[in-house]
N, C-alpha and C positions, 0 to 999 in steps of 0.2 A: 577128361578123356572123351566123354560123350561129345563135348563141344568140338574138339578137334576132329573127331570122327565125322560129325555132320559137316564140318567145313571141308574136309577132304572129299566127301561125297558131292558137295555142291560144286566144288571146282571140277571134279570129274564130269559132272553133268553139264557144266558150262565151260568147256575148254576155252583158253584165250585164243582170239583170232590171230591169224598170221598177219604180218605187215602188209602183205598185198591186199588182204581182206579189209584191213583198217583203211588203207588208202582208197579202196573202192567205195567205202561208205562215206568218206569225208568230202565235203565240197572243195572246190579249188581254193587255195589259200591266197589272200590278198595282203600284200606287204604295205604297211602305211607308216610313215615316219615324217617328222617335221622337215619341211623343205624338199620332199620327194613326191613325185607323182605316184598315184596308186597303180600298182602293177600286179596282174594276176600271175600266179605261178604257172598257169596253163601256157603262158607265153614262152616258158622254158628257156631256149637259148638266148633270148634278148635280155634276160634278167641280169646277167653279170655285167653286161655293157651299159645298162641303163640305170643301175642303182649304185649308190656310193655310201651305203649305210655303214657307219663305223662299227655298230654293234651287231650286224647281221650279214657279214660278208661270207656267204656260202651259196652254192648253187642249189636250185630246187631239185628234188629227187625225180628221177624219170617216172617213178610210179605215180607221184602226184601230178606230174605233167601230163600223164596219159588220162587223167580223170577230168571230165568236164561236166559231170552231172551236178545239179543243185546250184543254189545261189552262192556267190562268192562271200567269204567271211573275212573279217578284218584281222590283221595280224596282231597278236599280243603275246606277251611272254608266258601267259597261262597256257595257251594252246600250242606254243612253240615246242615245249618239252615233250608233248605227245605226238608231234609230227615225226614221220619215219626218219627224216634226216636228222632231227635232234636226238631221237632214240638211238639211232645207229652211230652217232658221233660221240664216242665216250670222251674225247678230248674237250668238247664244248659243254659237258654236263655241269661242271662247276660254275661256269659263267652264266648258264641258263638259270641255275638255282639262285645265284646272287641277283640276277635281274628280276627273278620272280619275287624275291623278298622286297626289292625296292621299286618294283614297277608302279605301284600306286602313287608313289611320291615323285615320279619323274616329271610329271607335268608341272607341279608346283616348283620343284627345284629348277627346272629349266627356265621357268619364267623369272625366278629370282636371279638366276645366273645371268640371264640376258640383261635384266635391269642393272645388276651390279656391274657387269662388264661395260655397259654403255655409260654408266655414271662415273665409275672409278678409273677406267682406263682411258686416258686422253687420246691415245692413238685410235683406239676402237671408236671412241666418241666421234672423232672427226670423220671417220669412215662410214659409220652406219646410222647415226642419229640425224635424220632430216627433220624438216619442219612438221611434217605430218606425223612422224613417229614420236617426236617430242610432245606434240599435242595429245596423241593417244596415251602416252605414258603419264602425262599429267592428269588426264581425265580418269585413268584407271587406277591411280594411286590410292592405296588403302589407308593412308595416314597423312596428316598435314606435314609431318617431318619429311616423308618421302617427297612430297611436293616441294618443300623448301630446299631439299638437296638438289632436286632436278633444276630448280630455278637458279640456284647458286652456281651449279656446274655449267649451265648452258645460258648464262646471262647474256653472252654475246650473240646468241641466236634468237632471242626472244622477239616475237612479233605480237601484234595486237591480240590475236586469238589465244596465244599462249598466256599472255598476262591476264586476260579475262578468265580463262579456264582455271589458272592457278589461283587467282584471288577468290574465285567462286568456291574452289575445293577447300582452301584454307578457311574461308568464312564458314563453310558448311561444317567442317570438322570442329571449329571453335564453338559453333552453336550447339553441337550435340555432345562435345566432350567436356566443356566447362573446365578448361585448364586451371583457371584461377581458383575455383572451388576445390579441385583436386590438390592444388598446391597448398592451400590453406590447411588441409588435413594431412598432408604428407610430412615425412620426417626422414632424416638420415639419407641413405643412398637414393631412395626413391625421390626425395625432394631434390637432390642434386640432379638426378636424371631429368626430372620435369623442368627444372630451371634451364638445363642445357637445351632441352627440346624447345622450350619457349624462346631462348636466345636465337636458335637457328631459324625459327619461324619469323621472329621479329626482323632479322637480317634479310630474309627473303621478302618479307612484306615491304621493307624499305626499298629493295631493288625494284619491286613491281610498281610501287607508288611513284618512284622516280621516273620509271619508264613511261607511266601514264601521263605524268605532268609534262615530260619533255617531248613526247611523241603523240599527243592527243590528236593532232591534225591528221595523223595517218590512220586513225581508228575508224572502223565502220560503225554503223548505228548499233548493231547488236553487241559488238565487242565493247564499245564505249559504255553502253547502258549497263551491261553485266559487270564490267570492271568498276564503274563508279558506284553502283549500288553496293557491291561487296566492300569497297573502301569505306563507305559511309557506315555500313553495319559493323565493320571492324573498328570504327572510331579513329581512323587514320586520315581523315579529310583535313588537308592543310590548305593554306591560302593559294599556293601555286597550283595545286590540283583543281581547286574550285574555279580559279580563273581560266585554266586551260580547258576544262570541261565545258564551262559556260561559253567560252569563245567558239569551241568546235560545235557545240549543240545549237548555238544561235544562228549558224549558217543556214541560209534558205535551201541550199543544195543538200545539206545533211537532213533537215527536217522533212524534205519532200520525199525521201526514200526511207524514212523511219516509220515503223508501225505505230499505231495509236497506243498499243500497250507499252512499247518502249518509251514513247513520249511521256506517258503517264508515270512510268517508273522514274524517269529523270526529274520531273518537276516534284514528284513526291519525295525523292531523296533530298533535294534542296530545301523543301518545306520542312523535312525532319530536322535539318540543321538550322532552320530559321535564318537561312542565309539569303538576303535579297538578291535576286537576279532579274532586274527589270527588263534587260534586253532579251533574255531568253523567254520570259513570260509574255512579252509583247509578240515575239516571233511565234511562240506556241499558240497564242490566242488567234493570231491571223491564220495560222495553218489549220487549226481545228475548225474555225469558222468557214474557211474555204472548203475543207473536206466535208463539213457538216457534222454536227455532234452525233448524228445517227450512226456514224461509224464506230463510236465508242460503245463498249459494253456498259451495263449499268454499274458494275463495280468500278470501271475506269472513270465513268462519269462522276460518281461520288468522290473518287480520289482526286480528280482534277479540281472539283469545286472546293474540297478541303484544302488543297495546296494553295490555291489563290487566296483563300480566307486566312490561312496561317501566315502567308507572306504579305498580307495586306496590300495586294496589288490590284488596282481597279482594271477590269476588262469588261465594260458594260455589255458589249455584243456577245461575248462568250458566256458570261454568267447568266444573262437573260435566256440564251439558247439552252443552256444546261437545265435551268429550272423549268423552262417550257417543256422540254422533252421529259424531264422527270415527272412533271405533272401528268403528262399523257401516258407514261409507261410505269406509273407507280405500282401497278399490279404485278409487274415483272421484277420489282425490287424486293430484296430481302430485308430483314431487320437491320443488318449491319449497314447496308447502303442508305436506308431511310434515316437511321440515327446519325450517320456521318454527315449527310447532306443537311439535315435539319440543324444539327449542331453548328456546322460551318456557317450557314446562312443567318442563323439567329444571333451568333456572336459577332458577325461582321456585316451589319446592315448597310454600311457604306459601300461594301463591295457588291452585294446582291440587292437588286431593286425591291422596294417594299411591295409593289403591286404583284410582281412575279412570285415573290415569296408567299404572299397571301394566297395566291391561286394554288401554289404547290401545297401549302398547309391544308387548304380545303380538300384537295385531292387525297392527301394522306388521311385526313379525318374520315372521308367517305370510305377509304380502303380499310381503315381500322375498325369501322363500325359494321363491316360485313361479318357474317357468321363464322367464317374461317379465319378471322383475324387473331384468334387466340394464339395461333402458332407464331405469328410475327411478333406480337407483344411478348409472348413467352420466351422468345429468343433474343430480346433486347439486352444488350450489355448495360452495366450501370451508367456508363457515359451516355449511351444512346437514350436510355430511359430518362435521364436527367435533362438531356437536350430537348426531348419531346415534351416533357412536363413544363419546362420553362418556356418553350416556344408557344405552346397552346395557352398557357396562362397569360403570356404577355401579348401575343398577337391575335389570338382568337377568343380571348376572354372565356375560355372553357372553365367551367366550375370544377376544379379538381380539389377543392378544399373540404367540402362537406362529405361526411360519410354517407354512402348510398346516393351520391349525386348523379351526374350524368353517366352514361354508359362508358364513355371514354375515360372519365376520371376513375371509375371502378376498375377498369382494365389496368390502368397505370398503378393504382393502389395495390391491386392483387400481385402484379409483377414485382413491385417494390418490396412488399412484405416477403415474397419468396426469395428475393435477392439478398436482402439485408443480412441474414445470418452468416453470410460468407464474405462480407465486404470488409475492406480495410478503411483506414482513416480518410484517404483521399476520396474514395468513392462515397463515403458517408457525407463528407463535406459537399460534394457535388449534388447529391440528392437533397440535402437540407437547404442548400442555396436555391435549388430549382423550385422546391415547394414553397419556400418563403414563409411568411407568417401563417400560422394555423393550418398545418397540413392535416389530412384525414387522421382521426384519432388512432386508427389501426397502424398507419404508417409511423406516426410519432411514437407510439408505444414500441413498435419494432426497432426504431432507431435508438430509442433510449435503452432498450434491452441490450442491443448490440454494443453500444458504447460501454455499458456496464460490464459486459463480457470482456471487452478489450482491456478495460482498466484492471480487471482481475487476472488477465493473462490466460484466459481459458481458450481451449481449442474447440473447433467445430467441424463436424463431418460435412463434406461437400457433395456427398453422393446424390442428394435429392435436389441439387441446384441445377438450373439449366446450363447449357454448354458455355454460353457467353460469360455468365457470372462465375462459373467454376474456373474457367481459364484465367480470368482476371484475378480471382481470389488466390489461386495457387501460383501466380507468376513468380513470387519471391522464392518459392520452393522448387522451381524449375520442374514441375511435375503436373501432369494433367490427368492422372489416374482417377477413376470414379470414386475411390474411397480415400482420397488424400485428405489429411487434416492440415490446417494451416496454423501457424503460430499466432496467437492472439495478442501479443504484446503491442501496446499502443505507443507510438513514438511520442516522446515528450513534447516535441515541437508542434504536434497536432492538438494538444490539449486546449490552448487558447481559442483556436479557430472553431473547434467543435463546441466549446462552451458558448462562444458568441452566437453561433448559428442555432444552437438549441434554445438559448434565451430568446432569440428573435423569432423562433418558431412557436413560442408560447409555452415551452416546457416549464413545469414547476415542480419537478421531481427533486425534493430536498435531498434524498439519499444520493442521487446521481451527482448533483452539483457539489455536495459535500465531498464526495469521492474525487471529483475533478479538482476541487480546491486543495484537498490533501495531497493528491499526486503532484499538483503544480507547485505546492510549497516545498516539496522535497526534490523537485526537478531543477536542473540548471537552466532556468529560463532567462531570457534577456529582459531588460527593463520594459520594453514595449510589450512583450508577450505576457509578462506578469500583470501589467496594467490592463490588458485586454481581458485576461482571466478574472481579475478583480471586478472589472466593470460588468462582465457577463454574470457573475455570481450575484452581484448586487441587483442587477436588472431582473433576475429570476427570483428575488426575495430570499436568497440564501447567502447573505454576506458572510464571508469567512474572516475571522480575526487573523488566522495564520497567514493567509495570502496578503492581507492588508499590511501586517507588520513586516512581511518580507518586502513588499513594495516600498514601504517607508525606509527600511534599511538600505535598499538599493539606491534610493534617492540620496540618502545621507552620504553613502560611500561615493556616489558620483559628485556630490557637492564638495566633499573633502578633497577629491582628486582634482578638482578644477581650481587652478590658481592662475596668477598672472603669467607665470613661467610655463604652466601646463594648461593650455586652453582645453575646454570640454571636448571630449572625444565622442560622446553619445550623440545620435541624431536629434535635432531639435524636435522633430515630430514625436519621438519616443518620450522625451522629457515632458512635452506638453500633455501627451496622453496620460502619463503617469501622474502628473500633478492634478489633472482633472479627475482621475479616479480617486485620488486621496481626498480632494475637495468634496466629492460626492459620497464618500464613505460615512458611516455612522460616527457619532460623537464618542464611541468607546475608545477610539484612538487618542482622544484629547486633541490638543493643539498640534498642528502640523509642524514638522521641523523647519527651522528658518531656511535651511538649504533648499527646501522645495520651492519657496517663493523666490529666492535668489536665482535659482536655475531657470524658473519660469520667466522671470523678468528679463534675464539675459538672453533667452532664446526666442523672444517674441518677434524680433526682426527677421528671423529665419523660418518661421512657421508659416503654413498656408493660411488662407482666409478662414477655412473651416476650423482649423485648430485654434485660431484666435477667437472665434465665436464660441467654441466649446469652453475655453477657459473663462470667458466673460460670463457665460451662463452658469458655469459651475461655481463661480464666486458668490452667487446668490445664496448658496448653502452656508457660507461662512463669511458674512459681510464684515464682521469686526476684525477677523484675522487678516483678510485678504485685501486690505486697503491699498497697499503698495501695488499689488497685482492689478487691482481694479483701475487705478489711475494709469498704470502702464498700458492696459488694453485700450483705454480711452485715447491716449496719445497716439498709439499705433493705428487705431481705427480711423482717427481724423486724418492721419497721413495717407492711409490707403484709399480714402474717399476721392483722392485726386485721380485715381485710376479706376473708379467705379466698382464698388462692391456689388455682389449679386443681391437682388432683392430679397432672397431668402435669408441671407446673412444680415441684411439691414433689419429685417423684421425681428430676428433673434437678438441682435445687439440692442435694439431699442427696448425690447421686452425685458432684457436683463437689467439695463440701467433704470428702467421705470420700476421694476420690482425692488431695486436697491434704494428707491426714493430719490434718484438723481434726475436733474433736468439738463445735465450736460453729458456729452458735448452736443450743442444744438444742431451741429451739422448732421449728426447721425439721425436725429428725430426728423429733421426736415427732409432728408433723403428718404427715410422710411415713409413719410407721408406722401412724397412724390411717387414712390413705388406703389402704394395702395391706390392712389388716384389713377395711375396708369393701368394697374391690374394685370400686369404681365409678369410671368415667372413666379407667381405666388399661388399657393394652394389656399383653400378656404381657411384652414387653421392658421396659416401665416398671415393672411389678411386680417383675421380677427385679432391676433396677437399684436400686429403692427398698429391697427386702429386703436386698440385699448392703450397701447404704450404711448402713442402720440397724443391721445386725448388726456391721459393721466399726467403727462409731462407738460401739458398746456400748449401744445402745438397744433391743436385741431383747427379745422377751417370748414367753411361751408362747402367747398369743393370735395372735401373728404367725406362728409355725410351724404352728399348727393351721389358720390361714387358707390358708397355702401348701399344706398337705397336702390340704385340701378342694378347692382349685383344681386340683391335679394329679390328684385322683381323678375329676374331671369329664371324661368322655370327649370332650367338644367342645373341650377346651383344646388349643391348638396352640402350641407354643413352638419357637423356632429353636435351633440348636446353641449359639450364643453366650448366649442366655437361659438355657439349661439349665446351662451351666457357671457362670454367675453365681449361679443358684439353689443349685447345689451348694456354692459358696463361702459363700453366706449360711447354708446349713444347717450348715456346719462350726462355726459359732459357738454352736450350741445345746448345752446340757448333755444327756447321755444320758437323764437322768430327765425331760427336757422332753417329747420326742416321738421315740421310737425308730423309728417307722414312716416318718418323713419321708425319711431317706436311702435306706431300702429302696424307697420309692415313686419316688424320683428315679432310682435305678438301673434300675428296671423301665421307667420312661418313656424313659430313654436308649436302652435296648436293644430296646424294643418298637416303636419308630418304624420306618418303612420308607422309605428306608434308615435304619439306626441314626443317632441324632444325633451319635454320636462320629465319624462319617465327615466331618462338617463342622468338626471341631476344628482349630485351629491349635496351634502350639507352646505358647502361653500357656495355652490351655484344657486341653490334655492334661496339662500340669504341675499346674494347679490342681486338676483332678478327681482325678488320681492321688494328689496330696498329701492331699486331703480323705479319700478312702477308705482311705489307708494309716494315717492317724492316728485316724480316727473310724469304725471299722467295727463298733462294738457293735450287735448286733441285726440286722445284714445277713446273710442266708443265705450260707454259704460258696460254694455253686454259683453264686449270683448274682455274687459277687465274682470268681470265676474267669472267668466270661463277660465281665464288665466289664473286667478287666485284660487279658484276651486282646485285646479290641477296642481298648483304649488302646495296647497295645504295637504292634498292627498299624498304627494311625494314626501312632504315633511314628516308625516306620521310614519313613513317607512324608514327614512334615514336618520330619525332622531336618535336611535340607539348608537349610531356611529359618530355622533357629534362630539367634538371636543368642547371644552368649557367656553372658549372664545367663540366658536362657531354657534354654540347653543344660544349664547346671549344675542349675537347678531341676528339669528334666525327668529327668536322670539320678538325682538324689537322691530324687525321688518314686517312680520305678519300682524303685529298688534296695531300698526298704523295703517288703517284701511282707507282708501280714497273715499271721499264723500259720496261719489256716485254709486258706490257699491253697497250691497246690503250686508 
């Protein structure tokens, strides 16, 4: 009661205003609706003749028309019911209430109605949908299905800009909706709906691609670029489309009006497909050189260089100009552009000039050594970091191997250690290959740890990784969130490559290689992959019986499957690699199966020179078993000498046959001797091996020893301890009257190095060198012999604990026979 009493009092104190008072307080009403001009109610008599609103057919009230104070307001159903006309019109009250309930949805419904009418009603479509309207509808569509429906219904009206816009919208929706991932997890009616939606889109894409391929000559630069880039990203690039786009884009009149950014996008799309377009690349090169590469942004500059490198298309003027500008403006380039251009130029030296690339690397090095370079290096992606490391190691000889080495090496190592915890197999392969043998210990440790995590299937948090590494690591999960975790499962196909690169890097982690071998033994690897894994484990000193037995089983199965009616189906290189791995394995396997030798002999005619040499060298480990294979390699090597074997292969072949105690085939030894005398294409180790082999087999000559002495006289010659011991053994076969200075020069080389080469000798090398100078000391100064034997005795006391019985006997015998001139 109290409440009702107070309410009555409040109403009495504030009586309701009269309609005239309400009208005097309200501003003039402005009626607004789609397709109608804005009309003020104050215009009064003109309203009925100028408006045709279906939902507001009434005259403005005289009271409202008499009021002109205040700003005009917009008509809405919310204020319409409070207007004197609406209040006084009881017959319209129900309609006003209905409109008020649905007023907020009218805009959305109206838009849907318009689109549905234009799409589904052919008569209305013919009357209202013009080119501009269709273009706007495509660009405003909220789903790829709506775009597909528009394209299908209006296929006869499509123009270049319609196709470009539709392809761009569909590709954009595909990129963000991931239909295939949704379809994989869908079931029942939702799966059927998704399949139907994808079918509609595929049909529309077919219409669009066909229009592009048939009417490419009518496309402008922007439309052609946008359409072709979308086609490539959708994976719908066909031969007809490629030919049509290349023909249109190669026209001089087309390129002259195309922006640099669109030119870059076109060549980048072709490079993504690895589709050679020499005519287009020639035209683009001429156009960019004519305009000047200064018109390119640094991002487009790097992208153009990458495209020419991927397509292996030489354009000397363009690439030289690109690198020259990049060297001048390297301070304006970010980590992505620097990494992209360095990677492209280092992997395609035939495309980019060596001098220009060296100047660009020098500019990059100076930029990275500035105090603010941490931001650039810290933003490098795994691929960019690998490219920079490999380029500086190869071209600038930057010392990136030693821990705490040069500043640039430390920057790279720090970034690598930060990136590694989030990387997958392909990125790990790139970094291992870039660093090569003996990377910094911190880098190698991080790489080993990451491979171990991947083998265990562990996950890792990417929140602390830089943006480039994070995006690359989370690519498979289609997420770039700061706390995303990635699946750590290691693909089985990546096991052999990782094991090979880890072994080449000097890794000796028994636990890691044991885990790699165990995973490889249980994985469905091919014959070549199993062989690579077995070789890598053996090289790391962690030979696995499991992987060796698996390799032998695969060889036996391949041999049993090869008959006269069913020729071998495996590649010859895989067979050669597998047999070589078995030959180099330990004796715990016993004799190799006969199928291994039969397959190896059968495939020799089809293998490369390198695989032929590998098999011959591997036979040294099993000379008694591999007699048939040894003879087969001799025959094949003799035949291939007619086409000139590489000097490196000649050195290895001669060494293998000399180690086996053979003096045949003589053509191999003579060719190896000729290669040593010429000295071209051989490293110091290969020269030492070839000289020892030729001398041991009895094919030495005065010219050979003179060539060796001249090489040793060269101050730039750098030889290892093992090479020097082998050269000494080769020199022991000469006659005193041939060249008395060779042994003297060798002794001086052994002792003049810092530290002396004798410090790197093992038991075998100490015995060989001591024996040589004990029996062939003619012409060697006595004081030089004293110093040499003192160094050999000092080294012998260190390595004596590692001597086998045979080596110990040889060592004692050599050191007990002292030359008369020594004390």
